[in-house]
PDB file of N, CA, C and O in Angstrom:
ATOM      1  N   MET A   1      11.533   0.983 -54.969  1.00  0.00           N
ATOM      2  CA  MET A   1      12.674   0.080 -54.914  1.00  0.00           C
ATOM      3  C   MET A   1      12.169  -1.276 -54.437  1.00  0.00           C
ATOM      4  O   MET A   1      11.400  -1.348 -53.478  1.00  0.00           O
ATOM      5  N   GLY A   2      12.585  -2.330 -55.085  1.00  0.00           N
ATOM      6  CA  GLY A   2      12.158  -3.671 -54.731  1.00  0.00           C
ATOM      7  C   GLY A   2      12.902  -4.205 -53.529  1.00  0.00           C
ATOM      8  O   GLY A   2      13.874  -3.610 -53.062  1.00  0.00           O
ATOM      9  N   GLY A   3      12.430  -5.338 -53.035  1.00  0.00           N
ATOM     10  CA  GLY A   3      13.072  -5.975 -51.895  1.00  0.00           C
ATOM     11  C   GLY A   3      14.307  -6.747 -52.307  1.00  0.00           C
ATOM     12  O   GLY A   3      14.625  -6.875 -53.490  1.00  0.00           O
ATOM     13  N   VAL A   4      14.987  -7.252 -51.310  1.00  0.00           N
ATOM     14  CA  VAL A   4      16.187  -8.035 -51.561  1.00  0.00           C
ATOM     15  C   VAL A   4      15.792  -9.390 -52.111  1.00  0.00           C
ATOM     16  O   VAL A   4      14.914 -10.060 -51.569  1.00  0.00           O
ATOM     17  N   SER A   5      16.430  -9.779 -53.165  1.00  0.00           N
ATOM     18  CA  SER A   5      16.202 -11.099 -53.747  1.00  0.00           C
ATOM     19  C   SER A   5      16.757 -12.152 -52.803  1.00  0.00           C
ATOM     20  O   SER A   5      17.845 -11.965 -52.259  1.00  0.00           O
ATOM     21  N   PRO A   6      16.040 -13.260 -52.590  1.00  0.00           N
ATOM     22  CA  PRO A   6      16.556 -14.290 -51.687  1.00  0.00           C
ATOM     23  C   PRO A   6      17.856 -14.907 -52.185  1.00  0.00           C
ATOM     24  O   PRO A   6      18.653 -15.408 -51.392  1.00  0.00           O
ATOM     25  N   VAL A   7      18.069 -14.871 -53.490  1.00  0.00           N
ATOM     26  CA  VAL A   7      19.315 -15.377 -54.065  1.00  0.00           C
ATOM     27  C   VAL A   7      19.835 -14.327 -55.031  1.00  0.00           C
ATOM     28  O   VAL A   7      19.144 -13.919 -55.964  1.00  0.00           O
ATOM     29  N   MET A   8      21.060 -13.901 -54.790  1.00  0.00           N
ATOM     30  CA  MET A   8      21.682 -12.941 -55.686  1.00  0.00           C
ATOM     31  C   MET A   8      22.882 -13.604 -56.314  1.00  0.00           C
ATOM     32  O   MET A   8      23.770 -14.080 -55.605  1.00  0.00           O
ATOM     33  N   LYS A   9      22.926 -13.644 -57.618  1.00  0.00           N
ATOM     34  CA  LYS A   9      24.063 -14.232 -58.323  1.00  0.00           C
ATOM     35  C   LYS A   9      25.021 -13.120 -58.675  1.00  0.00           C
ATOM     36  O   LYS A   9      24.743 -12.292 -59.541  1.00  0.00           O
ATOM     37  N   LEU A  10      26.157 -13.109 -57.992  1.00  0.00           N
ATOM     38  CA  LEU A  10      27.164 -12.101 -58.248  1.00  0.00           C
ATOM     39  C   LEU A  10      28.367 -12.733 -58.924  1.00  0.00           C
ATOM     40  O   LEU A  10      28.635 -13.924 -58.761  1.00  0.00           O
ATOM     41  N   LYS A  11      29.081 -11.931 -59.675  1.00  0.00           N
ATOM     42  CA  LYS A  11      30.310 -12.413 -60.308  1.00  0.00           C
ATOM     43  C   LYS A  11      31.426 -11.422 -60.017  1.00  0.00           C
ATOM     44  O   LYS A  11      31.199 -10.220 -59.879  1.00  0.00           O
ATOM     45  N   VAL A  12      32.625 -11.954 -59.929  1.00  0.00           N
ATOM     46  CA  VAL A  12      33.815 -11.134 -59.784  1.00  0.00           C
ATOM     47  C   VAL A  12      34.567 -11.200 -61.100  1.00  0.00           C
ATOM     48  O   VAL A  12      34.767 -12.272 -61.670  1.00  0.00           O
ATOM     49  N   ARG A  13      34.974 -10.049 -61.562  1.00  0.00           N
ATOM     50  CA  ARG A  13      35.767  -9.978 -62.793  1.00  0.00           C
ATOM     51  C   ARG A  13      37.102  -9.348 -62.430  1.00  0.00           C
ATOM     52  O   ARG A  13      37.145  -8.291 -61.802  1.00  0.00           O
ATOM     53  N   VAL A  14      38.185  -9.994 -62.824  1.00  0.00           N
ATOM     54  CA  VAL A  14      39.536  -9.481 -62.584  1.00  0.00           C
ATOM     55  C   VAL A  14      40.214  -9.352 -63.941  1.00  0.00           C
ATOM     56  O   VAL A  14      40.281 -10.311 -64.710  1.00  0.00           O
ATOM     57  N   VAL A  15      40.717  -8.153 -64.225  1.00  0.00           N
ATOM     58  CA  VAL A  15      41.284  -7.855 -65.535  1.00  0.00           C
ATOM     59  C   VAL A  15      42.686  -7.275 -65.357  1.00  0.00           C
ATOM     60  O   VAL A  15      42.912  -6.406 -64.514  1.00  0.00           O
ATOM     61  N   HIS A  16      43.616  -7.768 -66.163  1.00  0.00           N
ATOM     62  CA  HIS A  16      44.974  -7.240 -66.187  1.00  0.00           C
ATOM     63  C   HIS A  16      45.054  -6.220 -67.313  1.00  0.00           C
ATOM     64  O   HIS A  16      44.730  -6.532 -68.459  1.00  0.00           O
ATOM     65  N   TYR A  17      45.482  -5.009 -66.997  1.00  0.00           N
ATOM     66  CA  TYR A  17      45.653  -3.997 -68.031  1.00  0.00           C
ATOM     67  C   TYR A  17      46.964  -3.269 -67.787  1.00  0.00           C
ATOM     68  O   TYR A  17      47.476  -3.238 -66.668  1.00  0.00           O
ATOM     69  N   ARG A  18      47.479  -2.704 -68.815  1.00  0.00           N
ATOM     70  CA  ARG A  18      48.839  -2.173 -68.814  1.00  0.00           C
ATOM     71  C   ARG A  18      49.777  -3.279 -68.351  1.00  0.00           C
ATOM     72  O   ARG A  18      49.379  -4.444 -68.346  1.00  0.00           O
ATOM     73  N   HIS A  19      50.965  -2.969 -67.977  1.00  0.00           N
ATOM     74  CA  HIS A  19      51.890  -4.023 -67.563  1.00  0.00           C
ATOM     75  C   HIS A  19      51.920  -4.189 -66.049  1.00  0.00           C
ATOM     76  O   HIS A  19      52.486  -5.160 -65.548  1.00  0.00           O
ATOM     77  N   ASP A  20      51.316  -3.250 -65.308  1.00  0.00           N
ATOM     78  CA  ASP A  20      51.473  -3.271 -63.854  1.00  0.00           C
ATOM     79  C   ASP A  20      50.176  -3.070 -63.073  1.00  0.00           C
ATOM     80  O   ASP A  20      50.229  -2.831 -61.867  1.00  0.00           O
ATOM     81  N   CYS A  21      49.025  -3.158 -63.715  1.00  0.00           N
ATOM     82  CA  CYS A  21      47.764  -2.860 -63.031  1.00  0.00           C
ATOM     83  C   CYS A  21      46.727  -3.959 -63.225  1.00  0.00           C
ATOM     84  O   CYS A  21      46.623  -4.574 -64.286  1.00  0.00           O
ATOM     85  N   TRP A  22      45.971  -4.178 -62.166  1.00  0.00           N
ATOM     86  CA  TRP A  22      44.847  -5.107 -62.183  1.00  0.00           C
ATOM     87  C   TRP A  22      43.604  -4.367 -61.719  1.00  0.00           C
ATOM     88  O   TRP A  22      43.673  -3.465 -60.883  1.00  0.00           O
ATOM     89  N   TYR A  23      42.482  -4.758 -62.269  1.00  0.00           N
ATOM     90  CA  TYR A  23      41.181  -4.173 -61.956  1.00  0.00           C
ATOM     91  C   TYR A  23      40.266  -5.316 -61.528  1.00  0.00           C
ATOM     92  O   TYR A  23      40.330  -6.403 -62.102  1.00  0.00           O
ATOM     93  N   ALA A  24      39.418  -5.086 -60.529  1.00  0.00           N
ATOM     94  CA  ALA A  24      38.426  -6.087 -60.124  1.00  0.00           C
ATOM     95  C   ALA A  24      37.087  -5.388 -59.932  1.00  0.00           C
ATOM     96  O   ALA A  24      37.034  -4.240 -59.489  1.00  0.00           O
ATOM     97  N   ASP A  25      36.016  -6.080 -60.265  1.00  0.00           N
ATOM     98  CA  ASP A  25      34.693  -5.561 -59.940  1.00  0.00           C
ATOM     99  C   ASP A  25      33.745  -6.689 -59.574  1.00  0.00           C
ATOM    100  O   ASP A  25      34.006  -7.862 -59.843  1.00  0.00           O
ATOM    101  N   ILE A  26      32.640  -6.304 -58.955  1.00  0.00           N
ATOM    102  CA  ILE A  26      31.587  -7.243 -58.573  1.00  0.00           C
ATOM    103  C   ILE A  26      30.308  -6.748 -59.219  1.00  0.00           C
ATOM    104  O   ILE A  26      29.934  -5.584 -59.078  1.00  0.00           O
ATOM    105  N   ASP A  27      29.638  -7.650 -59.933  1.00  0.00           N
ATOM    106  CA  ASP A  27      28.420  -7.284 -60.648  1.00  0.00           C
ATOM    107  C   ASP A  27      27.439  -8.447 -60.595  1.00  0.00           C
ATOM    108  O   ASP A  27      27.780  -9.555 -60.183  1.00  0.00           O
ATOM    109  N   ASP A  28      26.242  -8.172 -61.013  1.00  0.00           N
ATOM    110  CA  ASP A  28      25.205  -9.186 -61.132  1.00  0.00           C
ATOM    111  C   ASP A  28      25.609 -10.143 -62.258  1.00  0.00           C
ATOM    112  O   ASP A  28      25.956  -9.702 -63.354  1.00  0.00           O
ATOM    113  N   ALA A  29      25.563 -11.420 -61.993  1.00  0.00           N
ATOM    114  CA  ALA A  29      25.987 -12.403 -62.992  1.00  0.00           C
ATOM    115  C   ALA A  29      25.136 -12.351 -64.256  1.00  0.00           C
ATOM    116  O   ALA A  29      25.597 -12.742 -65.329  1.00  0.00           O
ATOM    117  N   ASP A  30      23.900 -11.872 -64.141  1.00  0.00           N
ATOM    118  CA  ASP A  30      23.015 -11.811 -65.296  1.00  0.00           C
ATOM    119  C   ASP A  30      23.079 -10.480 -66.040  1.00  0.00           C
ATOM    120  O   ASP A  30      22.402 -10.307 -67.054  1.00  0.00           O
ATOM    121  N   ASP A  31      23.883  -9.542 -65.551  1.00  0.00           N
ATOM    122  CA  ASP A  31      24.013  -8.232 -66.189  1.00  0.00           C
ATOM    123  C   ASP A  31      24.932  -8.346 -67.395  1.00  0.00           C
ATOM    124  O   ASP A  31      26.114  -8.660 -67.250  1.00  0.00           O
ATOM    125  N   ARG A  32      24.401  -8.096 -68.569  1.00  0.00           N
ATOM    126  CA  ARG A  32      25.201  -8.212 -69.796  1.00  0.00           C
ATOM    127  C   ARG A  32      26.081  -6.990 -70.031  1.00  0.00           C
ATOM    128  O   ARG A  32      27.010  -7.054 -70.836  1.00  0.00           O
ATOM    129  N   GLN A  33      25.815  -5.890 -69.353  1.00  0.00           N
ATOM    130  CA  GLN A  33      26.601  -4.670 -69.515  1.00  0.00           C
ATOM    131  C   GLN A  33      27.412  -4.431 -68.238  1.00  0.00           C
ATOM    132  O   GLN A  33      26.848  -4.013 -67.228  1.00  0.00           O
ATOM    133  N   PRO A  34      28.705  -4.683 -68.264  1.00  0.00           N
ATOM    134  CA  PRO A  34      29.516  -4.534 -67.047  1.00  0.00           C
ATOM    135  C   PRO A  34      29.948  -3.090 -66.777  1.00  0.00           C
ATOM    136  O   PRO A  34      31.066  -2.845 -66.323  1.00  0.00           O
ATOM    137  N   ASP A  35      29.053  -2.135 -67.060  1.00  0.00           N
ATOM    138  CA  ASP A  35      29.433  -0.731 -66.953  1.00  0.00           C
ATOM    139  C   ASP A  35      29.028  -0.076 -65.635  1.00  0.00           C
ATOM    140  O   ASP A  35      29.399   1.072 -65.392  1.00  0.00           O
ATOM    141  N   ASP A  36      28.286  -0.763 -64.785  1.00  0.00           N
ATOM    142  CA  ASP A  36      27.826  -0.166 -63.532  1.00  0.00           C
ATOM    143  C   ASP A  36      27.792  -1.243 -62.436  1.00  0.00           C
ATOM    144  O   ASP A  36      26.717  -1.693 -62.039  1.00  0.00           O
ATOM    145  N   PRO A  37      28.961  -1.649 -61.957  1.00  0.00           N
ATOM    146  CA  PRO A  37      29.013  -2.726 -60.966  1.00  0.00           C
ATOM    147  C   PRO A  37      28.580  -2.255 -59.583  1.00  0.00           C
ATOM    148  O   PRO A  37      28.340  -1.068 -59.364  1.00  0.00           O
ATOM    149  N   PHE A  38      28.484  -3.198 -58.658  1.00  0.00           N
ATOM    150  CA  PHE A  38      28.198  -2.874 -57.265  1.00  0.00           C
ATOM    151  C   PHE A  38      29.451  -2.351 -56.562  1.00  0.00           C
ATOM    152  O   PHE A  38      29.357  -1.579 -55.607  1.00  0.00           O
ATOM    153  N   TRP A  39      30.613  -2.769 -57.033  1.00  0.00           N
ATOM    154  CA  TRP A  39      31.885  -2.407 -56.402  1.00  0.00           C
ATOM    155  C   TRP A  39      32.996  -2.576 -57.430  1.00  0.00           C
ATOM    156  O   TRP A  39      32.884  -3.379 -58.357  1.00  0.00           O
ATOM    157  N   TYR A  40      34.076  -1.806 -57.256  1.00  0.00           N
ATOM    158  CA  TYR A  40      35.264  -2.028 -58.087  1.00  0.00           C
ATOM    159  C   TYR A  40      36.518  -1.538 -57.359  1.00  0.00           C
ATOM    160  O   TYR A  40      36.452  -0.692 -56.467  1.00  0.00           O
ATOM    161  N   ALA A  41      37.633  -2.082 -57.757  1.00  0.00           N
ATOM    162  CA  ALA A  41      38.949  -1.640 -57.293  1.00  0.00           C
ATOM    163  C   ALA A  41      39.829  -1.515 -58.531  1.00  0.00           C
ATOM    164  O   ALA A  41      39.931  -2.447 -59.328  1.00  0.00           O
ATOM    165  N   ASP A  42      40.446  -0.385 -58.679  1.00  0.00           N
ATOM    166  CA  ASP A  42      41.293  -0.114 -59.836  1.00  0.00           C
ATOM    167  C   ASP A  42      42.719   0.123 -59.355  1.00  0.00           C
ATOM    168  O   ASP A  42      42.923   0.639 -58.256  1.00  0.00           O
ATOM    169  N   GLY A  43      43.693  -0.243 -60.155  1.00  0.00           N
ATOM    170  CA  GLY A  43      45.077   0.038 -59.840  1.00  0.00           C
ATOM    171  C   GLY A  43      45.726  -0.934 -58.869  1.00  0.00           C
ATOM    172  O   GLY A  43      46.716  -0.592 -58.221  1.00  0.00           O
ATOM    173  N   CYS A  44      45.183  -2.139 -58.759  1.00  0.00           N
ATOM    174  CA  CYS A  44      45.816  -3.145 -57.905  1.00  0.00           C
ATOM    175  C   CYS A  44      47.153  -3.531 -58.529  1.00  0.00           C
ATOM    176  O   CYS A  44      47.275  -3.610 -59.751  1.00  0.00           O
ATOM    177  N   ARG A  45      48.142  -3.769 -57.696  1.00  0.00           N
ATOM    178  CA  ARG A  45      49.475  -4.076 -58.224  1.00  0.00           C
ATOM    179  C   ARG A  45      49.628  -5.523 -58.668  1.00  0.00           C
ATOM    180  O   ARG A  45      50.448  -5.826 -59.535  1.00  0.00           O
ATOM    181  N   THR A  46      48.833  -6.426 -58.068  1.00  0.00           N
ATOM    182  CA  THR A  46      48.925  -7.842 -58.425  1.00  0.00           C
ATOM    183  C   THR A  46      47.539  -8.435 -58.584  1.00  0.00           C
ATOM    184  O   THR A  46      46.550  -7.886 -58.098  1.00  0.00           O
ATOM    185  N   GLN A  47      47.485  -9.559 -59.268  1.00  0.00           N
ATOM    186  CA  GLN A  47      46.232 -10.288 -59.389  1.00  0.00           C
ATOM    187  C   GLN A  47      45.750 -10.739 -58.015  1.00  0.00           C
ATOM    188  O   GLN A  47      44.558 -10.662 -57.716  1.00  0.00           O
ATOM    189  N   ALA A  48      46.662 -11.203 -57.188  1.00  0.00           N
ATOM    190  CA  ALA A  48      46.298 -11.661 -55.846  1.00  0.00           C
ATOM    191  C   ALA A  48      45.673 -10.536 -55.022  1.00  0.00           C
ATOM    192  O   ALA A  48      44.715 -10.767 -54.284  1.00  0.00           O
ATOM    193  N   GLU A  49      46.204  -9.332 -55.142  1.00  0.00           N
ATOM    194  CA  GLU A  49      45.634  -8.183 -54.429  1.00  0.00           C
ATOM    195  C   GLU A  49      44.215  -7.908 -54.906  1.00  0.00           C
ATOM    196  O   GLU A  49      43.323  -7.677 -54.090  1.00  0.00           O
ATOM    197  N   ALA A  50      43.995  -7.931 -56.212  1.00  0.00           N
ATOM    198  CA  ALA A  50      42.666  -7.686 -56.765  1.00  0.00           C
ATOM    199  C   ALA A  50      41.668  -8.745 -56.290  1.00  0.00           C
ATOM    200  O   ALA A  50      40.536  -8.423 -55.929  1.00  0.00           O
ATOM    201  N   ILE A  51      42.092  -9.995 -56.294  1.00  0.00           N
ATOM    202  CA  ILE A  51      41.205 -11.081 -55.853  1.00  0.00           C
ATOM    203  C   ILE A  51      40.914 -10.963 -54.359  1.00  0.00           C
ATOM    204  O   ILE A  51      39.772 -11.143 -53.935  1.00  0.00           O
ATOM    205  N   ALA A  52      41.928 -10.666 -53.568  1.00  0.00           N
ATOM    206  CA  ALA A  52      41.729 -10.533 -52.118  1.00  0.00           C
ATOM    207  C   ALA A  52      40.761  -9.398 -51.790  1.00  0.00           C
ATOM    208  O   ALA A  52      39.889  -9.552 -50.935  1.00  0.00           O
ATOM    209  N   LEU A  53      40.914  -8.267 -52.463  1.00  0.00           N
ATOM    210  CA  LEU A  53      39.993  -7.149 -52.242  1.00  0.00           C
ATOM    211  C   LEU A  53      38.569  -7.525 -52.626  1.00  0.00           C
ATOM    212  O   LEU A  53      37.620  -7.189 -51.917  1.00  0.00           O
ATOM    213  N   ALA A  54      38.419  -8.221 -53.745  1.00  0.00           N
ATOM    214  CA  ALA A  54      37.091  -8.630 -54.195  1.00  0.00           C
ATOM    215  C   ALA A  54      36.464  -9.623 -53.213  1.00  0.00           C
ATOM    216  O   ALA A  54      35.268  -9.541 -52.933  1.00  0.00           O
ATOM    217  N   CYS A  55      37.244 -10.544 -52.698  1.00  0.00           N
ATOM    218  CA  CYS A  55      36.723 -11.517 -51.727  1.00  0.00           C
ATOM    219  C   CYS A  55      36.275 -10.829 -50.443  1.00  0.00           C
ATOM    220  O   CYS A  55      35.242 -11.182 -49.874  1.00  0.00           O
ATOM    221  N   THR A  56      37.046  -9.854 -49.989  1.00  0.00           N
ATOM    222  CA  THR A  56      36.667  -9.095 -48.798  1.00  0.00           C
ATOM    223  C   THR A  56      35.354  -8.357 -49.029  1.00  0.00           C
ATOM    224  O   THR A  56      34.486  -8.328 -48.157  1.00  0.00           O
ATOM    225  N   GLU A  57      35.218  -7.762 -50.207  1.00  0.00           N
ATOM    226  CA  GLU A  57      33.987  -7.036 -50.520  1.00  0.00           C
ATOM    227  C   GLU A  57      32.799  -7.984 -50.676  1.00  0.00           C
ATOM    228  O   GLU A  57      31.688  -7.649 -50.265  1.00  0.00           O
ATOM    229  N   LEU A  58      33.018  -9.159 -51.262  1.00  0.00           N
ATOM    230  CA  LEU A  58      31.937 -10.146 -51.368  1.00  0.00           C
ATOM    231  C   LEU A  58      31.427 -10.537 -49.987  1.00  0.00           C
ATOM    232  O   LEU A  58      30.219 -10.666 -49.784  1.00  0.00           O
ATOM    233  N   ALA A  59      32.334 -10.725 -49.042  1.00  0.00           N
ATOM    234  CA  ALA A  59      31.935 -11.062 -47.677  1.00  0.00           C
ATOM    235  C   ALA A  59      31.115  -9.927 -47.059  1.00  0.00           C
ATOM    236  O   ALA A  59      30.124 -10.177 -46.373  1.00  0.00           O
ATOM    237  N   ALA A  60      31.530  -8.683 -47.302  1.00  0.00           N
ATOM    238  CA  ALA A  60      30.785  -7.537 -46.786  1.00  0.00           C
ATOM    239  C   ALA A  60      29.404  -7.439 -47.426  1.00  0.00           C
ATOM    240  O   ALA A  60      28.423  -7.146 -46.743  1.00  0.00           O
ATOM    241  N   LEU A  61      29.326  -7.683 -48.734  1.00  0.00           N
ATOM    242  CA  LEU A  61      28.023  -7.686 -49.415  1.00  0.00           C
ATOM    243  C   LEU A  61      27.125  -8.784 -48.872  1.00  0.00           C
ATOM    244  O   LEU A  61      25.925  -8.574 -48.699  1.00  0.00           O
ATOM    245  N   ASP A  62      27.687  -9.943 -48.605  1.00  0.00           N
ATOM    246  CA  ASP A  62      26.921 -11.053 -48.042  1.00  0.00           C
ATOM    247  C   ASP A  62      26.324 -10.656 -46.693  1.00  0.00           C
ATOM    248  O   ASP A  62      25.150 -10.921 -46.433  1.00  0.00           O
ATOM    249  N   GLN A  63      27.114 -10.029 -45.845  1.00  0.00           N
ATOM    250  CA  GLN A  63      26.630  -9.585 -44.531  1.00  0.00           C
ATOM    251  C   GLN A  63      25.552  -8.513 -44.678  1.00  0.00           C
ATOM    252  O   GLN A  63      24.555  -8.534 -43.956  1.00  0.00           O
ATOM    253  N   ALA A  64      25.745  -7.586 -45.599  1.00  0.00           N
ATOM    254  CA  ALA A  64      24.767  -6.522 -45.811  1.00  0.00           C
ATOM    255  C   ALA A  64      23.443  -7.085 -46.299  1.00  0.00           C
ATOM    256  O   ALA A  64      22.381  -6.675 -45.830  1.00  0.00           O
ATOM    257  N   ILE A  65      23.498  -8.018 -47.236  1.00  0.00           N
ATOM    258  CA  ILE A  65      22.277  -8.631 -47.763  1.00  0.00           C
ATOM    259  C   ILE A  65      21.581  -9.440 -46.676  1.00  0.00           C
ATOM    260  O   ILE A  65      20.355  -9.403 -46.562  1.00  0.00           O
ATOM    261  N   ALA A  66      22.360 -10.173 -45.873  1.00  0.00           N
ATOM    262  CA  ALA A  66      21.778 -10.948 -44.773  1.00  0.00           C
ATOM    263  C   ALA A  66      21.085 -10.036 -43.760  1.00  0.00           C
ATOM    264  O   ALA A  66      20.115 -10.445 -43.123  1.00  0.00           O
ATOM    265  N   ALA A  67      21.573  -8.810 -43.609  1.00  0.00           N
ATOM    266  CA  ALA A  67      20.973  -7.842 -42.691  1.00  0.00           C
ATOM    267  C   ALA A  67      19.774  -7.120 -43.312  1.00  0.00           C
ATOM    268  O   ALA A  67      19.133  -6.297 -42.659  1.00  0.00           O
ATOM    269  N   GLY A  68      19.475  -7.438 -44.587  1.00  0.00           N
ATOM    270  CA  GLY A  68      18.319  -6.842 -45.251  1.00  0.00           C
ATOM    271  C   GLY A  68      18.614  -5.581 -46.034  1.00  0.00           C
ATOM    272  O   GLY A  68      17.691  -4.901 -46.482  1.00  0.00           O
ATOM    273  N   ASN A  69      19.875  -5.258 -46.206  1.00  0.00           N
ATOM    274  CA  ASN A  69      20.244  -4.069 -46.981  1.00  0.00           C
ATOM    275  C   ASN A  69      20.353  -4.410 -48.461  1.00  0.00           C
ATOM    276  O   ASN A  69      20.903  -5.443 -48.840  1.00  0.00           O
ATOM    277  N   VAL A  70      19.827  -3.538 -49.267  1.00  0.00           N
ATOM    278  CA  VAL A  70      19.881  -3.721 -50.716  1.00  0.00           C
ATOM    279  C   VAL A  70      21.193  -3.129 -51.227  1.00  0.00           C
ATOM    280  O   VAL A  70      21.457  -1.949 -50.997  1.00  0.00           O
ATOM    281  N   PRO A  71      22.022  -3.919 -51.914  1.00  0.00           N
ATOM    282  CA  PRO A  71      23.260  -3.354 -52.446  1.00  0.00           C
ATOM    283  C   PRO A  71      22.970  -2.318 -53.529  1.00  0.00           C
ATOM    284  O   PRO A  71      21.978  -2.420 -54.251  1.00  0.00           O
ATOM    285  N   THR A  72      23.838  -1.330 -53.631  1.00  0.00           N
ATOM    286  CA  THR A  72      23.654  -0.297 -54.644  1.00  0.00           C
ATOM    287  C   THR A  72      24.803  -0.343 -55.641  1.00  0.00           C
ATOM    288  O   THR A  72      25.931  -0.713 -55.314  1.00  0.00           O
ATOM    289  N   ARG A  73      24.483   0.038 -56.837  1.00  0.00           N
ATOM    290  CA  ARG A  73      25.487   0.106 -57.884  1.00  0.00           C
ATOM    291  C   ARG A  73      26.302   1.388 -57.719  1.00  0.00           C
ATOM    292  O   ARG A  73      25.893   2.308 -57.012  1.00  0.00           O
ATOM    293  N   ILE A  74      27.441   1.435 -58.368  1.00  0.00           N
ATOM    294  CA  ILE A  74      28.335   2.588 -58.266  1.00  0.00           C
ATOM    295  C   ILE A  74      27.593   3.876 -58.621  1.00  0.00           C
ATOM    296  O   ILE A  74      27.727   4.876 -57.915  1.00  0.00           O
ATOM    297  N   SER A  75      26.821   3.867 -59.693  1.00  0.00           N
ATOM    298  CA  SER A  75      26.112   5.079 -60.108  1.00  0.00           C
ATOM    299  C   SER A  75      25.097   5.509 -59.053  1.00  0.00           C
ATOM    300  O   SER A  75      24.916   6.707 -58.836  1.00  0.00           O
ATOM    301  N   GLU A  76      24.435   4.570 -58.395  1.00  0.00           N
ATOM    302  CA  GLU A  76      23.475   4.888 -57.351  1.00  0.00           C
ATOM    303  C   GLU A  76      24.174   5.449 -56.123  1.00  0.00           C
ATOM    304  O   GLU A  76      23.652   6.355 -55.474  1.00  0.00           O
ATOM    305  N   SER A  77      25.345   4.923 -55.800  1.00  0.00           N
ATOM    306  CA  SER A  77      26.110   5.409 -54.654  1.00  0.00           C
ATOM    307  C   SER A  77      26.536   6.850 -54.858  1.00  0.00           C
ATOM    308  O   SER A  77      26.514   7.649 -53.921  1.00  0.00           O
ATOM    309  N   ARG A  78      26.918   7.179 -56.060  1.00  0.00           N
ATOM    310  CA  ARG A  78      27.343   8.553 -56.353  1.00  0.00           C
ATOM    311  C   ARG A  78      26.167   9.524 -56.245  1.00  0.00           C
ATOM    312  O   ARG A  78      26.344  10.661 -55.806  1.00  0.00           O
ATOM    313  N   LEU A  79      24.984   9.091 -56.635  1.00  0.00           N
ATOM    314  CA  LEU A  79      23.810   9.952 -56.559  1.00  0.00           C
ATOM    315  C   LEU A  79      23.443  10.259 -55.120  1.00  0.00           C
ATOM    316  O   LEU A  79      23.078  11.392 -54.807  1.00  0.00           O
ATOM    317  N   THR A  80      23.532   9.273 -54.239  1.00  0.00           N
ATOM    318  CA  THR A  80      23.172   9.482 -52.844  1.00  0.00           C
ATOM    319  C   THR A  80      24.236  10.266 -52.098  1.00  0.00           C
ATOM    320  O   THR A  80      23.933  10.915 -51.097  1.00  0.00           O
ATOM    321  N   ALA A  81      25.482  10.219 -52.567  1.00  0.00           N
ATOM    322  CA  ALA A  81      26.571  10.951 -51.920  1.00  0.00           C
ATOM    323  C   ALA A  81      26.556  12.433 -52.278  1.00  0.00           C
ATOM    324  O   ALA A  81      27.126  13.253 -51.558  1.00  0.00           O
ATOM    325  N   ALA A  82      25.906  12.777 -53.385  1.00  0.00           N
ATOM    326  CA  ALA A  82      25.891  14.173 -53.854  1.00  0.00           C
ATOM    327  C   ALA A  82      24.909  15.024 -53.083  1.00  0.00           C
ATOM    328  O   ALA A  82      24.779  16.217 -53.356  1.00  0.00           O
TER     329      ALA A  82
END
């Protein structure tokens, strides 16, 4: 596993689906396949809720990276939890 990159370009994506649900995720800005983000929230009731959750998670990721922790993707998190 490599070290933490001194600069990580992350992006937040917020998507409205169905008539009452919002989805948000955080991924590497250079990742062309948005299928394995670092974090996601599904089923948010409003766009504002999805954005607020994503901002809170971005702050947590920033603190983790500053502490020297390497962020893991959703698929990696599931592997370590099993």
